[in-house]
BALOBA-1460 file (C-alpha; in Angstrom, 3 decimals):
// residues 392
<rec num="1" residu="m" x="102.553" y="110.321" z="131.490"/>
<rec num="2" residu="t" x="99.406" y="110.696" z="129.391"/>
<rec num="3" residu="t" x="96.229" y="109.291" z="130.882"/>
<rec num="4" residu="s" x="93.429" y="107.541" z="129.059"/>
<rec num="5" residu="s" x="90.856" y="109.615" z="127.270"/>
<rec num="6" residu="v" x="88.075" y="108.075" z="129.400"/>
<rec num="7" residu="s" x="89.371" y="109.942" z="132.436"/>
<rec num="8" residu="s" x="87.318" y="112.896" z="133.624"/>
<rec num="9" residu="v" x="90.423" y="114.559" z="135.066"/>
<rec num="10" residu="d" x="92.780" y="116.428" z="132.754"/>
<rec num="11" residu="d" x="96.471" y="115.631" z="132.935"/>
<rec num="12" residu="d" x="97.437" y="119.027" z="134.358"/>
<rec num="13" residu="v" x="94.791" y="118.790" z="137.078"/>
<rec num="14" residu="f" x="95.883" y="115.275" z="137.921"/>
<rec num="15" residu="a" x="99.528" y="116.355" z="138.071"/>
<rec num="16" residu="e" x="98.595" y="118.835" z="140.807"/>
<rec num="17" residu="i" x="96.533" y="116.207" z="142.696"/>
<rec num="18" residu="l" x="99.501" y="113.845" z="142.543"/>
<rec num="19" residu="a" x="101.934" y="116.539" z="143.688"/>
<rec num="20" residu="q" x="99.698" y="117.474" z="146.632"/>
<rec num="21" residu="t" x="99.351" y="113.830" z="147.624"/>
<rec num="22" residu="r" x="103.105" y="113.347" z="147.467"/>
<rec num="23" residu="r" x="103.648" y="116.401" z="149.697"/>
<rec num="24" residu="f" x="101.018" y="115.123" z="152.119"/>
<rec num="25" residu="v" x="102.710" y="111.727" z="152.358"/>
<rec num="26" residu="r" x="106.280" y="113.016" z="152.642"/>
<rec num="27" residu="t" x="105.697" y="115.993" z="154.957"/>
<rec num="28" residu="a" x="102.537" y="115.205" z="156.953"/>
<rec num="29" residu="v" x="102.681" y="111.428" z="157.327"/>
<rec num="30" residu="v" x="106.284" y="110.169" z="157.117"/>
<rec num="31" residu="p" x="107.376" y="112.247" z="160.160"/>
<rec num="32" residu="r" x="104.416" y="110.785" z="162.112"/>
<rec num="33" residu="e" x="105.049" y="107.119" z="161.295"/>
<rec num="34" residu="q" x="106.344" y="106.212" z="164.743"/>
<rec num="35" residu="e" x="103.361" y="107.925" z="166.366"/>
<rec num="36" residu="i" x="101.001" y="105.859" z="164.227"/>
<rec num="37" residu="l" x="102.819" y="102.664" z="165.202"/>
<rec num="38" residu="d" x="102.937" y="103.534" z="168.909"/>
<rec num="39" residu="t" x="99.272" y="104.543" z="169.181"/>
<rec num="40" residu="d" x="97.867" y="102.070" z="166.625"/>
<rec num="41" residu="q" x="95.883" y="104.970" z="165.234"/>
<rec num="42" residu="v" x="96.065" y="107.510" z="162.441"/>
<rec num="43" residu="p" x="96.029" y="110.983" z="164.060"/>
<rec num="44" residu="d" x="92.832" y="112.983" z="163.669"/>
<rec num="45" residu="d" x="94.614" y="115.861" z="161.968"/>
<rec num="46" residu="v" x="96.092" y="113.500" z="159.366"/>
<rec num="47" residu="r" x="92.624" y="112.084" z="158.715"/>
<rec num="48" residu="a" x="91.242" y="115.615" z="158.365"/>
<rec num="49" residu="a" x="94.028" y="116.574" z="155.937"/>
<rec num="50" residu="a" x="93.243" y="113.505" z="153.817"/>
<rec num="51" residu="k" x="89.597" y="114.577" z="153.691"/>
<rec num="52" residu="d" x="90.578" y="118.096" z="152.661"/>
<rec num="53" residu="l" x="92.633" y="116.689" z="149.779"/>
<rec num="54" residu="g" x="89.649" y="114.680" z="148.557"/>
<rec num="55" residu="l" x="91.398" y="111.361" z="149.200"/>
<rec num="56" residu="f" x="88.279" y="109.696" z="150.598"/>
<rec num="57" residu="g" x="86.734" y="109.984" z="147.139"/>
<rec num="58" residu="y" x="89.559" y="110.175" z="144.622"/>
<rec num="59" residu="a" x="88.166" y="107.231" z="142.588"/>
<rec num="60" residu="i" x="84.493" y="108.245" z="142.950"/>
<rec num="61" residu="p" x="83.085" y="110.004" z="139.834"/>
<rec num="62" residu="q" x="82.843" y="113.775" z="140.036"/>
<rec num="63" residu="e" x="79.050" y="113.716" z="139.631"/>
<rec num="64" residu="w" x="78.916" y="112.060" z="143.053"/>
<rec num="65" residu="g" x="81.372" y="114.452" z="144.707"/>
<rec num="66" residu="g" x="84.627" y="112.598" z="144.107"/>
<rec num="67" residu="l" x="87.767" y="113.583" z="142.222"/>
<rec num="68" residu="g" x="86.920" y="111.181" z="139.394"/>
<rec num="69" residu="l" x="90.309" y="109.559" z="138.831"/>
<rec num="70" residu="n" x="90.391" y="106.559" z="136.551"/>
<rec num="71" residu="l" x="92.494" y="103.506" z="137.346"/>
<rec num="72" residu="v" x="95.508" y="104.730" z="135.353"/>
<rec num="73" residu="q" x="95.592" y="107.752" z="137.657"/>
<rec num="74" residu="d" x="94.576" y="105.734" z="140.718"/>
<rec num="75" residu="v" x="97.737" y="103.602" z="140.557"/>
<rec num="76" residu="e" x="99.985" y="106.661" z="140.384"/>
<rec num="77" residu="l" x="98.336" y="107.923" z="143.569"/>
<rec num="78" residu="a" x="98.605" y="104.468" z="145.170"/>
<rec num="79" residu="m" x="102.350" y="104.315" z="144.540"/>
<rec num="80" residu="e" x="102.706" y="107.568" z="146.487"/>
<rec num="81" residu="l" x="100.435" y="106.371" z="149.308"/>
<rec num="82" residu="g" x="102.363" y="103.107" z="149.589"/>
<rec num="83" residu="y" x="105.501" y="105.053" z="150.494"/>
<rec num="84" residu="t" x="104.403" y="105.425" z="154.124"/>
<rec num="85" residu="c" x="102.365" y="103.559" z="156.755"/>
<rec num="86" residu="l" x="99.748" y="101.563" z="154.889"/>
<rec num="87" residu="a" x="97.182" y="102.446" z="157.554"/>
<rec num="88" residu="v" x="96.836" y="105.917" z="156.057"/>
<rec num="89" residu="r" x="95.759" y="104.534" z="152.684"/>
<rec num="90" residu="s" x="93.539" y="102.029" z="154.488"/>
<rec num="91" residu="m" x="91.493" y="104.890" z="155.993"/>
<rec num="92" residu="f" x="89.975" y="105.684" z="152.633"/>
<rec num="93" residu="g" x="90.935" y="102.620" z="150.600"/>
<rec num="94" residu="t" x="87.580" y="100.862" z="150.877"/>
<rec num="95" residu="n" x="85.658" y="104.076" z="150.136"/>
<rec num="96" residu="n" x="87.436" y="104.387" z="146.810"/>
<rec num="97" residu="g" x="87.969" y="100.718" z="146.101"/>
<rec num="98" residu="i" x="86.221" y="97.474" z="146.831"/>
<rec num="99" residu="a" x="83.264" y="99.042" z="148.690"/>
<rec num="100" residu="g" x="82.793" y="102.282" z="146.758"/>
<rec num="101" residu="q" x="83.262" y="100.667" z="143.343"/>
<rec num="102" residu="v" x="80.439" y="98.200" z="144.017"/>
<rec num="103" residu="l" x="78.097" y="101.184" z="144.267"/>
<rec num="104" residu="v" x="79.678" y="103.040" z="141.352"/>
<rec num="105" residu="g" x="79.472" y="100.037" z="139.053"/>
<rec num="106" residu="f" x="76.402" y="98.201" z="140.254"/>
<rec num="107" residu="g" x="74.251" y="100.406" z="142.504"/>
<rec num="108" residu="t" x="70.866" y="101.816" z="141.554"/>
<rec num="109" residu="d" x="70.518" y="105.543" z="140.931"/>
<rec num="110" residu="e" x="68.834" y="105.895" z="144.318"/>
<rec num="111" residu="q" x="71.634" y="104.028" z="146.096"/>
<rec num="112" residu="r" x="74.297" y="106.145" z="144.449"/>
<rec num="113" residu="e" x="72.382" y="109.314" z="145.300"/>
<rec num="114" residu="r" x="72.068" y="108.253" z="148.936"/>
<rec num="115" residu="w" x="75.602" y="107.029" z="149.605"/>
<rec num="116" residu="l" x="78.276" y="108.097" z="147.135"/>
<rec num="117" residu="a" x="78.546" y="111.793" z="148.049"/>
<rec num="118" residu="p" x="79.044" y="111.124" z="151.789"/>
<rec num="119" residu="i" x="81.456" y="108.309" z="150.937"/>
<rec num="120" residu="a" x="83.454" y="110.642" z="148.687"/>
<rec num="121" residu="s" x="83.627" y="113.368" z="151.354"/>
<rec num="122" residu="g" x="84.625" y="110.960" z="154.115"/>
<rec num="123" residu="a" x="81.460" y="111.656" z="156.086"/>
<rec num="124" residu="v" x="80.695" y="107.950" z="155.655"/>
<rec num="125" residu="v" x="83.274" y="105.176" z="155.979"/>
<rec num="126" residu="a" x="82.235" y="102.226" z="153.825"/>
<rec num="127" residu="s" x="83.449" y="98.738" z="154.694"/>
<rec num="128" residu="f" x="83.583" y="95.727" z="152.339"/>
<rec num="129" residu="a" x="82.195" y="92.706" z="154.184"/>
<rec num="130" residu="l" x="82.994" y="89.638" z="152.084"/>
<rec num="131" residu="t" x="85.530" y="87.476" z="153.953"/>
<rec num="132" residu="e" x="84.362" y="84.678" z="156.243"/>
<rec num="133" residu="s" x="86.216" y="81.941" z="158.086"/>
<rec num="134" residu="g" x="85.425" y="79.543" z="155.232"/>
<rec num="135" residu="a" x="85.292" y="82.004" z="152.347"/>
<rec num="136" residu="g" x="88.144" y="84.402" z="151.703"/>
<rec num="137" residu="s" x="89.707" y="84.734" z="148.295"/>
<rec num="138" residu="n" x="86.889" y="82.696" z="146.738"/>
<rec num="139" residu="p" x="83.419" y="84.101" z="147.549"/>
<rec num="140" residu="a" x="81.698" y="80.925" z="146.322"/>
<rec num="141" residu="g" x="81.987" y="79.441" z="149.835"/>
<rec num="142" residu="l" x="79.897" y="82.142" z="151.526"/>
<rec num="143" residu="r" x="77.681" y="81.041" z="154.406"/>
<rec num="144" residu="t" x="76.135" y="84.380" z="155.359"/>
<rec num="145" residu="k" x="72.501" y="84.127" z="154.262"/>
<rec num="146" residu="a" x="69.836" y="86.594" z="153.243"/>
<rec num="147" residu="v" x="66.234" y="85.331" z="153.290"/>
<rec num="148" residu="r" x="63.349" y="87.229" z="151.753"/>
<rec num="149" residu="e" x="60.439" y="87.935" z="154.082"/>
<rec num="150" residu="g" x="57.723" y="89.822" z="152.249"/>
<rec num="151" residu="d" x="59.364" y="92.931" z="150.799"/>
<rec num="152" residu="d" x="62.233" y="92.762" z="153.281"/>
<rec num="153" residu="w" x="65.421" y="90.719" z="153.572"/>
<rec num="154" residu="v" x="66.690" y="89.156" z="156.791"/>
<rec num="155" residu="l" x="70.465" y="88.777" z="157.068"/>
<rec num="156" residu="d" x="72.351" y="86.278" z="159.238"/>
<rec num="157" residu="g" x="76.057" y="85.442" z="159.329"/>
<rec num="158" residu="q" x="79.523" y="86.434" z="160.438"/>
<rec num="159" residu="k" x="82.371" y="88.141" z="158.585"/>
<rec num="160" residu="r" x="86.064" y="88.168" z="159.490"/>
<rec num="161" residu="f" x="89.026" y="90.536" z="159.092"/>
<rec num="162" residu="i" x="86.785" y="93.366" z="157.875"/>
<rec num="163" residu="t" x="88.860" y="96.486" z="157.243"/>
<rec num="164" residu="n" x="87.616" y="99.650" z="158.962"/>
<rec num="165" residu="a" x="84.803" y="97.707" z="160.667"/>
<rec num="166" residu="p" x="85.264" y="99.524" z="164.027"/>
<rec num="167" residu="l" x="84.901" y="102.857" z="162.205"/>
<rec num="168" residu="a" x="82.384" y="101.916" z="159.524"/>
<rec num="169" residu="d" x="79.112" y="103.705" z="158.919"/>
<rec num="170" residu="l" x="78.085" y="101.401" z="156.079"/>
<rec num="171" residu="f" x="78.786" y="97.728" z="155.413"/>
<rec num="172" residu="v" x="78.662" y="96.423" z="151.849"/>
<rec num="173" residu="v" x="77.710" y="92.846" z="152.732"/>
<rec num="174" residu="f" x="77.833" y="89.766" z="150.528"/>
<rec num="175" residu="a" x="75.294" y="87.073" z="151.334"/>
<rec num="176" residu="r" x="73.916" y="83.926" z="149.773"/>
<rec num="177" residu="t" x="70.254" y="84.102" z="148.769"/>
<rec num="178" residu="r" x="70.091" y="80.607" z="147.235"/>
<rec num="179" residu="p" x="72.405" y="77.728" z="146.347"/>
<rec num="180" residu="a" x="74.499" y="78.262" z="143.230"/>
<rec num="181" residu="d" x="72.646" y="77.086" z="140.136"/>
<rec num="182" residu="a" x="72.630" y="77.426" z="136.362"/>
<rec num="183" residu="d" x="71.428" y="81.017" z="136.701"/>
<rec num="184" residu="g" x="74.347" y="82.172" z="138.828"/>
<rec num="185" residu="a" x="76.278" y="81.961" z="142.079"/>
<rec num="186" residu="g" x="73.292" y="82.878" z="144.239"/>
<rec num="187" residu="i" x="75.218" y="85.680" z="145.950"/>
<rec num="188" residu="a" x="73.730" y="89.142" z="146.458"/>
<rec num="189" residu="v" x="75.114" y="92.354" z="147.943"/>
<rec num="190" residu="f" x="73.344" y="94.433" z="150.566"/>
<rec num="191" residu="l" x="73.904" y="97.920" z="151.976"/>
<rec num="192" residu="v" x="73.757" y="97.608" z="155.748"/>
<rec num="193" residu="p" x="74.048" y="100.696" z="157.971"/>
<rec num="194" residu="a" x="76.393" y="100.011" z="160.876"/>
<rec num="195" residu="d" x="73.732" y="101.118" z="163.354"/>
<rec num="196" residu="a" x="71.116" y="98.674" z="162.062"/>
<rec num="197" residu="a" x="69.582" y="96.407" z="164.701"/>
<rec num="198" residu="g" x="71.409" y="93.086" z="164.842"/>
<rec num="199" residu="v" x="74.784" y="94.370" z="163.603"/>
<rec num="200" residu="e" x="77.628" y="93.797" z="166.048"/>
<rec num="201" residu="v" x="81.295" y="94.664" z="165.543"/>
<rec num="202" residu="g" x="83.846" y="92.689" z="167.521"/>
<rec num="203" residu="a" x="87.067" y="93.876" z="169.130"/>
<rec num="204" residu="k" x="89.712" y="95.078" z="166.699"/>
<rec num="205" residu="d" x="92.199" y="92.418" z="165.658"/>
<rec num="206" residu="a" x="95.786" y="92.395" z="166.944"/>
<rec num="207" residu="k" x="97.802" y="92.021" z="163.747"/>
<rec num="208" residu="m" x="101.431" y="91.432" z="162.811"/>
<rec num="209" residu="g" x="101.660" y="94.833" z="161.154"/>
<rec num="210" residu="q" x="99.749" y="97.700" z="159.558"/>
<rec num="211" residu="e" x="99.230" y="99.390" z="162.916"/>
<rec num="212" residu="g" x="96.498" y="102.000" z="162.686"/>
<rec num="213" residu="a" x="94.533" y="100.005" z="160.103"/>
<rec num="214" residu="w" x="91.758" y="98.414" z="162.118"/>
<rec num="215" residu="t" x="90.041" y="95.150" z="161.236"/>
<rec num="216" residu="a" x="87.443" y="93.191" z="163.178"/>
<rec num="217" residu="d" x="84.782" y="90.507" z="162.983"/>
<rec num="218" residu="v" x="81.254" y="91.647" z="162.165"/>
<rec num="219" residu="s" x="78.164" y="89.589" z="162.981"/>
<rec num="220" residu="f" x="74.699" y="89.989" z="161.516"/>
<rec num="221" residu="s" x="71.855" y="88.506" z="163.555"/>
<rec num="222" residu="q" x="68.377" y="88.753" z="162.086"/>
<rec num="223" residu="v" x="69.215" y="92.079" z="160.488"/>
<rec num="224" residu="r" x="66.082" y="93.234" z="158.690"/>
<rec num="225" residu="l" x="66.667" y="95.250" z="155.536"/>
<rec num="226" residu="p" x="64.279" y="96.904" z="153.080"/>
<rec num="227" residu="a" x="64.239" y="95.887" z="149.425"/>
<rec num="228" residu="a" x="66.104" y="99.127" z="148.633"/>
<rec num="229" residu="a" x="69.180" y="97.712" z="150.447"/>
<rec num="230" residu="l" x="69.754" y="95.135" z="147.691"/>
<rec num="231" residu="v" x="72.571" y="96.504" z="145.492"/>
<rec num="232" residu="g" x="71.409" y="96.980" z="141.926"/>
<rec num="233" residu="g" x="67.945" y="95.796" z="142.879"/>
<rec num="234" residu="s" x="68.848" y="92.274" z="141.761"/>
<rec num="235" residu="e" x="69.900" y="89.092" z="143.552"/>
<rec num="236" residu="d" x="72.163" y="88.073" z="140.688"/>
<rec num="237" residu="i" x="74.402" y="91.144" z="140.660"/>
<rec num="238" residu="g" x="76.373" y="90.261" z="143.789"/>
<rec num="239" residu="y" x="78.909" y="87.723" z="142.556"/>
<rec num="240" residu="r" x="79.762" y="89.759" z="139.455"/>
<rec num="241" residu="a" x="80.052" y="92.890" z="141.604"/>
<rec num="242" residu="a" x="82.452" y="91.084" z="143.950"/>
<rec num="243" residu="m" x="84.628" y="89.729" z="141.164"/>
<rec num="244" residu="t" x="84.793" y="93.030" z="139.287"/>
<rec num="245" residu="s" x="85.510" y="95.075" z="142.394"/>
<rec num="246" residu="l" x="88.193" y="92.650" z="143.562"/>
<rec num="247" residu="a" x="89.874" y="92.545" z="140.142"/>
<rec num="248" residu="r" x="90.098" y="96.322" z="139.995"/>
<rec num="249" residu="g" x="91.317" y="96.416" z="143.587"/>
<rec num="250" residu="r" x="94.116" y="93.988" z="142.799"/>
<rec num="251" residu="i" x="95.733" y="96.486" z="140.448"/>
<rec num="252" residu="h" x="95.488" y="99.143" z="143.154"/>
<rec num="253" residu="i" x="97.101" y="96.827" z="145.737"/>
<rec num="254" residu="a" x="99.860" y="96.039" z="143.230"/>
<rec num="255" residu="a" x="100.589" y="99.755" z="142.945"/>
<rec num="256" residu="l" x="100.563" y="100.121" z="146.715"/>
<rec num="257" residu="a" x="103.160" y="97.340" z="146.886"/>
<rec num="258" residu="v" x="105.361" y="99.194" z="144.402"/>
<rec num="259" residu="g" x="105.220" y="102.306" z="146.592"/>
<rec num="260" residu="a" x="106.210" y="100.342" z="149.689"/>
<rec num="261" residu="a" x="109.034" y="98.640" z="147.787"/>
<rec num="262" residu="q" x="110.303" y="102.028" z="146.595"/>
<rec num="263" residu="r" x="110.458" y="103.220" z="150.194"/>
<rec num="264" residu="a" x="112.339" y="100.076" z="151.243"/>
<rec num="265" residu="l" x="114.774" y="100.628" z="148.379"/>
<rec num="266" residu="d" x="115.313" y="104.290" z="149.277"/>
<rec num="267" residu="e" x="115.955" y="103.391" z="152.916"/>
<rec num="268" residu="s" x="118.421" y="100.695" z="151.802"/>
<rec num="269" residu="v" x="120.356" y="102.971" z="149.478"/>
<rec num="270" residu="s" x="120.539" y="105.727" z="152.101"/>
<rec num="271" residu="y" x="121.792" y="103.293" z="154.729"/>
<rec num="272" residu="a" x="124.291" y="101.654" z="152.368"/>
<rec num="273" residu="a" x="125.717" y="105.028" z="151.403"/>
<rec num="274" residu="t" x="126.350" y="106.117" z="155.007"/>
<rec num="275" residu="a" x="126.834" y="103.098" z="157.270"/>
<rec num="276" residu="t" x="130.352" y="101.733" z="157.645"/>
<rec num="277" residu="q" x="131.848" y="98.341" z="158.422"/>
<rec num="278" residu="g" x="135.499" y="98.175" z="159.349"/>
<rec num="279" residu="g" x="135.928" y="101.743" z="158.190"/>
<rec num="280" residu="t" x="134.438" y="101.077" z="154.755"/>
<rec num="281" residu="v" x="131.051" y="102.380" z="153.577"/>
<rec num="282" residu="i" x="128.988" y="99.200" z="153.156"/>
<rec num="283" residu="g" x="127.641" y="100.408" z="149.822"/>
<rec num="284" residu="d" x="131.135" y="99.887" z="148.430"/>
<rec num="285" residu="f" x="130.833" y="96.147" z="149.042"/>
<rec num="286" residu="q" x="129.812" y="94.357" z="145.869"/>
<rec num="287" residu="l" x="127.424" y="91.956" z="147.608"/>
<rec num="288" residu="v" x="125.546" y="94.906" z="149.102"/>
<rec num="289" residu="q" x="125.425" y="96.507" z="145.659"/>
<rec num="290" residu="a" x="123.994" y="93.266" z="144.297"/>
<rec num="291" residu="m" x="121.142" y="93.418" z="146.828"/>
<rec num="292" residu="l" x="120.415" y="97.024" z="145.887"/>
<rec num="293" residu="a" x="120.442" y="96.050" z="142.219"/>
<rec num="294" residu="d" x="117.888" y="93.297" z="142.817"/>
<rec num="295" residu="q" x="115.681" y="95.726" z="144.733"/>
<rec num="296" residu="q" x="115.868" y="98.357" z="141.999"/>
<rec num="297" residu="t" x="115.098" y="95.801" z="139.297"/>
<rec num="298" residu="g" x="112.015" y="94.589" z="141.154"/>
<rec num="299" residu="v" x="110.694" y="98.097" z="141.745"/>
<rec num="300" residu="l" x="111.094" y="99.193" z="138.124"/>
<rec num="301" residu="a" x="109.570" y="95.974" z="136.784"/>
<rec num="302" residu="g" x="106.633" y="96.292" z="139.182"/>
<rec num="303" residu="r" x="106.004" y="99.920" z="138.294"/>
<rec num="304" residu="a" x="105.956" y="99.157" z="134.566"/>
<rec num="305" residu="l" x="103.683" y="96.151" z="135.062"/>
<rec num="306" residu="v" x="101.136" y="97.920" z="137.239"/>
<rec num="307" residu="r" x="100.913" y="100.864" z="134.854"/>
<rec num="308" residu="d" x="100.313" y="98.512" z="131.938"/>
<rec num="309" residu="a" x="97.673" y="96.538" z="133.841"/>
<rec num="310" residu="a" x="95.859" y="99.762" z="134.756"/>
<rec num="311" residu="r" x="95.902" y="100.914" z="131.131"/>
<rec num="312" residu="q" x="94.491" y="97.577" z="129.982"/>
<rec num="313" residu="w" x="91.719" y="97.871" z="132.580"/>
<rec num="314" residu="v" x="90.751" y="101.397" z="131.556"/>
<rec num="315" residu="d" x="90.837" y="100.468" z="127.864"/>
<rec num="316" residu="n" x="88.841" y="97.298" z="128.614"/>
<rec num="317" residu="e" x="91.519" y="95.115" z="127.018"/>
<rec num="318" residu="d" x="92.083" y="92.734" z="129.936"/>
<rec num="319" residu="r" x="90.144" y="92.739" z="133.199"/>
<rec num="320" residu="r" x="90.833" y="89.127" z="134.129"/>
<rec num="321" residu="i" x="94.463" y="88.054" z="133.734"/>
<rec num="322" residu="a" x="96.388" y="91.334" z="133.972"/>
<rec num="323" residu="p" x="95.011" y="92.364" z="137.412"/>
<rec num="324" residu="s" x="96.031" y="89.006" z="138.900"/>
<rec num="325" residu="v" x="99.448" y="89.113" z="137.210"/>
<rec num="326" residu="a" x="100.090" y="92.590" z="138.610"/>
<rec num="327" residu="k" x="98.980" y="91.682" z="142.112"/>
<rec num="328" residu="l" x="100.923" y="88.431" z="142.151"/>
<rec num="329" residu="f" x="104.188" y="89.898" z="140.892"/>
<rec num="330" residu="c" x="104.134" y="93.215" z="142.740"/>
<rec num="331" residu="t" x="103.147" y="91.902" z="146.159"/>
<rec num="332" residu="e" x="105.672" y="89.073" z="145.993"/>
<rec num="333" residu="m" x="108.273" y="91.574" z="144.753"/>
<rec num="334" residu="a" x="107.556" y="93.942" z="147.657"/>
<rec num="335" residu="g" x="108.117" y="91.087" z="150.086"/>
<rec num="336" residu="n" x="111.459" y="90.279" z="148.496"/>
<rec num="337" residu="v" x="112.546" y="93.926" z="148.426"/>
<rec num="338" residu="a" x="111.589" y="94.392" z="152.086"/>
<rec num="339" residu="d" x="113.505" y="91.248" z="153.028"/>
<rec num="340" residu="l" x="116.592" y="92.524" z="151.228"/>
<rec num="341" residu="a" x="116.170" y="95.894" z="152.952"/>
<rec num="342" residu="v" x="116.396" y="94.228" z="156.356"/>
<rec num="343" residu="q" x="119.454" y="92.318" z="155.146"/>
<rec num="344" residu="v" x="121.175" y="95.492" z="153.964"/>
<rec num="345" residu="h" x="120.557" y="97.073" z="157.359"/>
<rec num="346" residu="g" x="121.881" y="94.040" z="159.203"/>
<rec num="347" residu="g" x="120.952" y="93.826" z="162.874"/>
<rec num="348" residu="s" x="119.531" y="97.350" z="162.940"/>
<rec num="349" residu="g" x="116.958" y="96.320" z="160.348"/>
<rec num="350" residu="y" x="115.380" y="94.017" z="162.928"/>
<rec num="351" residu="i" x="114.863" y="96.792" z="165.487"/>
<rec num="352" residu="r" x="111.499" y="98.445" z="166.046"/>
<rec num="353" residu="g" x="111.509" y="102.074" z="164.984"/>
<rec num="354" residu="v" x="113.625" y="101.442" z="161.884"/>
<rec num="355" residu="p" x="111.416" y="101.978" z="158.810"/>
<rec num="356" residu="v" x="112.443" y="98.769" z="157.028"/>
<rec num="357" residu="e" x="111.333" y="96.679" z="160.025"/>
<rec num="358" residu="r" x="107.849" y="98.198" z="159.739"/>
<rec num="359" residu="i" x="107.779" y="97.764" z="155.965"/>
<rec num="360" residu="y" x="108.818" y="94.115" z="156.285"/>
<rec num="361" residu="r" x="105.808" y="93.415" z="158.516"/>
<rec num="362" residu="e" x="103.346" y="95.564" z="156.609"/>
<rec num="363" residu="v" x="103.905" y="94.238" z="153.100"/>
<rec num="364" residu="r" x="103.418" y="90.630" z="154.209"/>
<rec num="365" residu="l" x="99.669" y="91.216" z="154.285"/>
<rec num="366" residu="l" x="99.587" y="92.381" z="150.662"/>
<rec num="367" residu="r" x="100.108" y="88.791" z="149.508"/>
<rec num="368" residu="l" x="96.988" y="87.712" z="151.413"/>
<rec num="369" residu="y" x="94.121" y="90.153" z="151.007"/>
<rec num="370" residu="e" x="92.006" y="90.709" z="147.908"/>
<rec num="371" residu="g" x="93.055" y="87.254" z="146.783"/>
<rec num="372" residu="t" x="96.134" y="85.337" z="147.938"/>
<rec num="373" residu="s" x="99.081" y="84.723" z="145.637"/>
<rec num="374" residu="e" x="97.841" y="81.154" z="145.209"/>
<rec num="375" residu="i" x="94.409" y="82.350" z="144.062"/>
<rec num="376" residu="q" x="96.067" y="84.744" z="141.592"/>
<rec num="377" residu="r" x="98.005" y="81.842" z="140.092"/>
<rec num="378" residu="l" x="94.788" y="79.856" z="139.694"/>
<rec num="379" residu="i" x="93.038" y="82.803" z="138.046"/>
<rec num="380" residu="i" x="95.930" y="83.397" z="135.646"/>
<rec num="381" residu="g" x="96.394" y="79.764" z="134.712"/>
<rec num="382" residu="s" x="92.710" y="78.888" z="134.317"/>
<rec num="383" residu="n" x="92.014" y="81.940" z="132.176"/>
<rec num="384" residu="l" x="95.000" y="81.256" z="129.934"/>
<rec num="385" residu="v" x="93.696" y="77.738" z="129.308"/>
<rec num="386" residu="k" x="90.151" y="79.032" z="128.807"/>
<rec num="387" residu="r" x="91.398" y="81.591" z="126.296"/>
<rec num="388" residu="a" x="93.339" y="78.946" z="124.368"/>
<rec num="389" residu="k" x="90.296" y="76.641" z="124.246"/>
<rec num="390" residu="s" x="88.090" y="79.427" z="122.921"/>
<rec num="391" residu="q" x="90.509" y="80.076" z="120.069"/>
<rec num="392" residu="r" x="90.541" y="76.480" z="118.851"/>
């Protein structure tokens, strides 16, 4: 497929990047899936191979040491990465996505110079610290506060479910600097080194799935930061940075869901073509074929939708409705496809060690993070009404 002209990576170069990523996933990661599940950790050699491929910075511009893929190319990569344990993508997902893109889009020149190259190389793991117990999909409810003291800022608050927190070198932290008013949401973003005094990372969470992808609470107690830690050098950048970064990330998550659904479909077709019931290959049963047909339809529809949403983002046609549509449809679709995959497998699909059992647990989270399905519906509906009002 032809990529947008705004991309800094030529189609032939990207084709090789995509091919290498596909080989990495299929030959280096898929055979290690059970090891990742059993140890709740991505092996060091797999992490090193991802670094060597440039995957920690594939969406970071080339001037800062990344591969420079645009979102049209990003989603093609994400569909390959979604084919295996989602923990592998999670290793470098925040570097390229919701954390890294805040710096790319809203950081000062000095902040980009300081952080983007080590983020792109994987020398620094960046973590996106937005979610709190009372503020998840909607950042407006943030309670973490940043108070100015002279030239410094003092940060206090607690974040929850922060991806890569136990491994992070840098936290991109969202904090309220004032109550929301006519001038804005009063939310700013700060760059907080993980070793700063007053930063404490809790024990890693025990989750339903996505073994190897570590999340944890992070508390900030009287963390003193210099003025240079304020992203963009402005208090009023934070909310817009959060919304923009999340919207872009939703298209990426949609693509990840398509990759996971494709894997569930492939496992289902392979099983249906070989397993027998009463001496008959189960794929010959029409009701099994109907389940496969529904899976295939969902995967193809999701792939087409996510590619279109990415194109609209890159071409700046729609950065509000399309990302939420893609995330809503594709993550719900992946859940349905995974459910059907377990059904096709019958009792064996419920047994640990069978890929579709892992996929079933892993994709459930995709409907929650970076905005729940309910939040996506609110975004889509409210923006449709707003658009109609503006055209009257």
